[in-house]
C-alpha positions in Angstrom: -0.6 6.8 6.0 -1.9 7.1 9.5 0.7 4.6 10.6 3.5 6.6 9.1 2.2 9.7 10.8 2.2 8.0 14.1 5.7 6.8 13.6 6.9 10.2 12.5 5.4 11.6 15.7 8.0 9.7 17.7 10.7 12.0 16.2 9.0 15.3 15.9 6.6 17.4 18.0 5.3 19.2 14.9 4.0 17.3 11.9 2.6 19.0 8.7 0.5 16.6 6.7 -0.4 17.6 3.2 -2.9 15.2 1.6 -6.2 15.0 -0.1 -9.8 13.7 -0.3 -10.8 11.2 2.4 -7.4 11.3 4.1 -8.1 14.9 5.1 -10.6 13.6 7.7 -9.1 10.2 8.3 -5.7 11.3 9.7 -5.9 11.6 13.4 -5.7 15.1 14.6 -3.9 16.0 17.7 -1.7 18.8 19.0 1.3 17.6 16.9 -0.5 17.2 13.6 -1.6 20.0 11.2 -3.5 18.4 8.3 -4.2 20.4 5.1 -4.7 19.5 1.5 -6.8 19.5 -1.6 -9.9 17.8 -3.0 -9.2 16.0 -6.2 -11.3 14.1 -8.8 -9.9 12.5 -11.9 -11.0 13.8 -15.3 -13.2 11.7 -17.6 -10.7 11.5 -20.4 -6.9 11.5 -20.6 -6.7 15.3 -21.4 -8.7 16.3 -18.4 -6.9 13.8 -16.2 -3.6 15.4 -17.0 -4.9 18.9 -16.6 -6.6 18.2 -13.2 -3.5 16.3 -12.0 -1.3 19.3 -12.9 -3.6 21.7 -11.1 -3.7 19.5 -8.1 0.2 19.3 -8.0 0.4 23.1 -8.2 -2.0 23.5 -5.2 0.0 21.0 -3.2 3.3 22.7 -4.1 1.8 26.0 -2.9 1.0 24.3 0.5 4.6 23.1 0.7 6.0 26.5 -0.1 3.8 28.1 2.6 5.4 25.7 5.2 9.0 26.1 4.0 10.1 27.8 7.1 8.7 25.3 9.6 9.5 21.9 7.8 12.9 20.4 7.7 12.1 17.0 6.0 9.3 16.2 3.5 8.3 12.6 3.1 6.5 11.8 -0.2 4.4 8.8 0.4 1.4 7.2 -1.4 1.2 8.8 -4.8 4.3 10.8 -4.1 6.3 9.2 -6.9 4.2 11.2 -9.3 4.3 14.5 -7.4 7.1 16.1 -9.4 6.1 19.8 -8.9 5.8 19.5 -5.1 9.1 17.5 -5.0 10.8 20.3 -7.1 9.3 22.9 -4.7 10.7 21.1 -1.6 14.1 20.5 -3.3 14.5 24.1 -4.5 13.6 25.2 -1.0 16.7 23.3 0.3 14.7 20.8 2.2 15.5 17.1 2.8 13.2 14.9 0.8 12.4 11.2 1.3 10.5 9.2 -1.3 8.7 6.3 0.5 7.4 3.9 -2.1 4.3 2.1 -0.9 3.8 0.8 -4.5 5.2 1.4 -8.0 3.6 4.4 -9.7 5.4 3.3 -12.8 3.6 -0.1 -12.8 0.2 0.9 -11.3 -0.7 3.9 -13.5 -0.2 2.1 -16.9 -2.4 -0.7 -15.7 -5.2 1.8 -15.1 -4.5 3.6 -18.4 -1.7 2.3 -20.8 -1.6 5.7 -22.6 -0.1 7.2 -19.4 2.8 4.7 -19.2 5.4 7.1 -20.7 4.3 10.0 -18.4 4.4 7.7 -15.3 7.9 6.5 -16.1 9.2 10.1 -16.7 7.7 11.5 -13.4 8.9 8.5 -11.5 12.5 8.9 -12.7 12.5 12.6 -12.0 11.3 12.2 -8.4 13.7 9.3 -7.8 16.6 11.5 -8.9 15.5 14.6 -6.9 14.9 12.8 -3.6 17.6 12.5 -1.0 16.5 9.0 0.1 14.3 6.3 -1.4 12.6 3.9 1.0 11.2 0.5 0.1 9.8 -2.4 2.1 12.2 -5.1 0.8 15.5 -5.5 -0.9 13.8 -7.5 -3.6 11.9 -4.4 -4.7 15.1 -2.7 -6.0 15.0 -4.9 -9.1 11.3 -5.3 -9.4 10.7 -1.5 -9.3 13.8 -0.8 -11.4 15.7 1.1 -8.7 19.2 -0.1 -9.5 20.3 3.3 -10.7 19.4 4.8 -7.3 20.6 1.9 -5.1 23.1 4.1 -3.3 20.3 6.0 -1.7 17.8 3.2 -1.1 16.9 2.3 2.5 14.8 -0.6 3.7 12.0 0.3 6.2 8.3 -0.1 6.5 5.4 1.7 8.3 3.5 -1.5 9.0 2.5 -2.4 12.5 -0.6 -4.2 13.8 -2.8 -3.4 16.8 -2.9 -6.9 18.3 -5.4 -5.9 20.9 -8.0 -5.5 18.0 -6.6 -7.8 15.3 -6.6 -11.2 17.0 -8.0 -14.7 16.4 -11.5 -14.7 17.9 -12.7 -17.8 16.1 -10.7 -20.9 15.1 -10.7 -21.9 11.4 -12.7 -25.0 12.4 -15.5 -22.8 13.6 -15.7 -20.8 10.3 -17.8 -21.5 7.3 -16.1 -21.8 3.9 -16.1 -18.0 3.3 -13.5 -16.5 1.0 -12.9 -12.8 1.1 -11.4 -9.9 -0.9 -10.7 -6.7 1.0 -9.3 -3.7 -0.9 -9.7 -1.2 -3.7 -11.9 -2.3 -6.6 -9.4 -1.4 -9.3 -7.6 -3.0 -12.2 -4.1 -3.2 -10.6 -5.6 -5.0 -7.6 -6.8 -7.9 -9.7 -10.4 -7.7 -8.6 -11.8 -8.6 -12.1 -9.7 -11.8 -12.2 -11.0 -12.6 -8.7 -14.7 -12.2 -9.4 -14.4 -14.2 -12.7 -12.8 -17.0 -10.8 -15.7 -17.3 -8.4 -18.1 -19.2 -10.7 -15.3 -21.7 -11.5 -14.6 -22.2 -7.8 -18.3 -22.6 -6.9 -18.8 -25.1 -9.7 -16.1 -27.2 -8.0 -17.3 -26.6 -4.5 -20.9 -25.4 -4.2 -20.5 -24.8 -0.4 -18.2 -21.8 -1.0 -19.4 -18.3 -0.1 -17.7 -15.0 -0.9 -17.4 -11.5 0.6 -16.0 -8.5 -1.4 -15.3 -5.5 0.8 -14.2 -2.2 -0.8 -15.0 0.5 -3.3 -13.3 1.8 -6.5 -13.6 2.6 -10.2 -14.6 -1.0 -11.0 -17.4 -1.3 -8.5 -20.2 -1.2 -11.1 -18.4 -3.6 -13.3 -18.2 -6.1 -10.4 -21.8 -5.7 -9.6 -22.8 -6.2 -13.2 -20.8 -9.4 -13.4 -22.3 -10.8 -10.3 -25.8 -10.0 -11.5 -25.2 -11.6 -14.9 -23.6 -14.7 -13.4 -26.6 -15.3 -11.1 -24.4 -15.5 -8.0 -26.0 -12.8 -5.9 -26.8 -15.4 -3.2 -23.2 -16.6 -3.0 -21.4 -13.2 -3.0 -21.9 -10.4 -0.4 -20.7 -6.9 -1.3 -20.1 -4.8 1.7 -18.9 -1.6 0.1 -16.5 0.5 2.1 -15.8 -1.1 5.5 -14.5 0.9 8.5 -11.1 -0.2 9.8 -12.7 -0.7 13.3 -15.1 -3.3 11.7 -12.3 -5.2 9.8 -11.3 -7.6 12.7 -14.9 -9.0 12.8 -15.0 -9.6 9.0 -11.5 -11.2 9.0 -12.6 -13.6 11.7 -15.5 -14.7 9.5 -13.2 -15.7 6.6 -11.6 -19.0 6.1 -9.4 -17.5 3.3 -8.6 -14.1 2.1 -7.4 -13.6 -1.5 -5.0 -10.8 -2.6 -4.7 -11.1 -6.4 -2.9 -7.9 -7.1 -0.9 -7.3 -10.3 1.4 -4.8 -8.6 1.7 -4.1 -4.8 3.9 -3.0 -2.0 2.9 -4.8 1.1 -0.9 -4.5 1.9 -1.7 -4.0 5.6 -4.8 -6.2 5.1 -2.4 -9.2 4.7 -0.8 -8.6 8.0 -4.1 -7.9 9.8 -5.6 -11.2 8.4 -2.6 -13.2 9.5 -3.0 -11.7 13.0 -6.6 -12.8 13.0 -5.6 -16.4 12.1 -7.0 -16.0 8.5 -5.0 -17.8 5.8 -3.8 -15.6 3.0 -3.6 -16.5 -0.7 -1.7 -13.9 -2.6 0.2 -13.2 -5.9 4.0 -13.1 -5.8 4.4 -9.3 -6.2 6.0 -6.5 -4.1 7.2 -7.5 -0.6 4.4 -10.1 -0.3 6.9 -13.1 -0.7 8.9 -11.8 2.3 5.8 -12.4 4.4 3.8 -15.1 2.7 5.9 -18.3 2.5 4.1 -21.1 0.5 2.9 -23.8 2.9 4.4 -22.0 6.0 2.7 -18.7 6.5 0.2 -18.7 3.7 -0.3 -19.6 0.0 1.2 -18.1 -3.2 -0.6 -17.7 -6.6 2.1 -18.1 -9.3 -0.2 -16.7 -12.0 -3.0 -14.1 -11.7 -5.1 -15.8 -14.3 -8.8 -16.6 -13.5 -8.2 -20.3 -13.7 -5.1 -20.1 -11.4 -7.0 -18.1 -8.8 -9.9 -20.5 -8.8 -7.7 -23.6 -8.5 -5.5 -22.1 -5.8 -8.6 -21.1 -3.7 -9.7 -24.8 -3.7 -6.1 -26.0 -3.1 -5.6 -23.7 -0.1 -8.9 -24.7 1.6 -8.2 -28.4 1.1 -4.5 -28.2 2.3 -3.9 -30.6 5.2 -2.7 -28.6 8.2 -4.2 -25.3 7.2 -4.8 -24.6 10.8 -1.1 -25.0 11.6 -0.2 -22.6 8.7 -2.7 -20.0 10.1 -1.0 -20.2 13.6 2.5 -19.9 12.1 1.4 -16.8 10.2 -0.1 -15.2 13.3 3.1 -15.9 15.2 5.2 -14.4 12.4 3.3 -11.2 12.3 3.3 -10.8 16.1 7.1 -11.1 16.0 7.9 -8.9 13.1 5.3 -6.2 12.7 5.2 -4.4 16.0 5.2 -0.6 16.4 8.7 -0.8 17.8 10.1 -2.6 14.8 8.5 -0.1 12.3 9.6 2.9 14.3 13.1 1.6 14.6 13.5 1.2 10.9 12.2 4.8 10.2 14.5 6.2 12.9 17.5 4.8 11.0 16.2 6.3 7.8 15.5 9.8 9.1 18.6 10.1 11.2 20.8 8.9 8.4 19.2 11.0 5.7 19.3 14.2 7.7 23.0 13.6 8.6 23.9 13.1 5.0 22.0 16.2 3.9 23.8 18.3 6.6 27.2 16.9 5.5 26.5 17.9 1.9 25.4 21.4 3.0 28.6 21.8 5.1 30.7 20.7 2.2 29.1 23.1 -0.2 29.5 25.9 2.3 33.2 25.1 2.8 33.7 25.1 -1.0 32.2 28.6 -1.3 34.3 29.8 1.6 37.5 28.6 -0.2 36.4 30.2 -3.4 35.8 33.5 -1.7 
């Protein structure tokens, strides 16, 4: 989200960011950015989850209503696909709304709790209909995320750019031990359980392997318990939450990073790993296939099963020319994921959306004048 804020700052000298929890402190504050939001914790059961989510949406809608006079465009980003009450508030206030999909709410929420699949689908469809523009990372996501009915208002743009002064190759692959890493949220949709269950299989085939798991999330205790029961504590290092400033050092320690997600947009970690010369093994979901080309810029897992992940980790590390693949991946990212590329894509989205909204407003005004 901080990337998107930085990009939006190119086109506005006043940004109102409404967010929650850790992001309240993470978003960089400067004279252009006013950050406000709510603290939110999920309920322990489905009833409390729905009630707390409803209350959270009402509070966010109030913050939007309070800023109605000073905001022209509202961008609904991570989690925005389920923010129906705030979206209604912005729409009824006559504001331009952009739904920027970093992932599929419709796919991710049911993975966490299947009982919520119907609700997720309903909220997603309402917000897609209400928004003036829907932004996705890749044309392939139109069908994967069931956006065909809204294709006329879909734009392709991304907020991804890499700071190449920090994310760079500091150690060649030949200098690195056989360390395989996972960096991300420890949650069901990210495939973390399949990954940790694949570790004993991989170690049985290659005892020299070491593993690093960096991140926090609802499955953290489950992961710890599995590692303890498997007797693999000496082979697996759990770092917990890792600061973004410390990520380049970790990525330069890895010989392979695994992204076993069941649903995804385009994880920034993939691009940052590629910039550091760290090969990526990932599932074929979201916009990942646009970046990870099998045998060219990384490796693809065709199935997210435990056996498939284990076999592909061994396969990737034993691939002849893996160093060449790592260099090609680094060159690809340096060419395609600059700040200028990301900002240019969003400039086209914002200018086009605002122009269309103004044209519709003028048309409605002309119709009323003719009627009067």
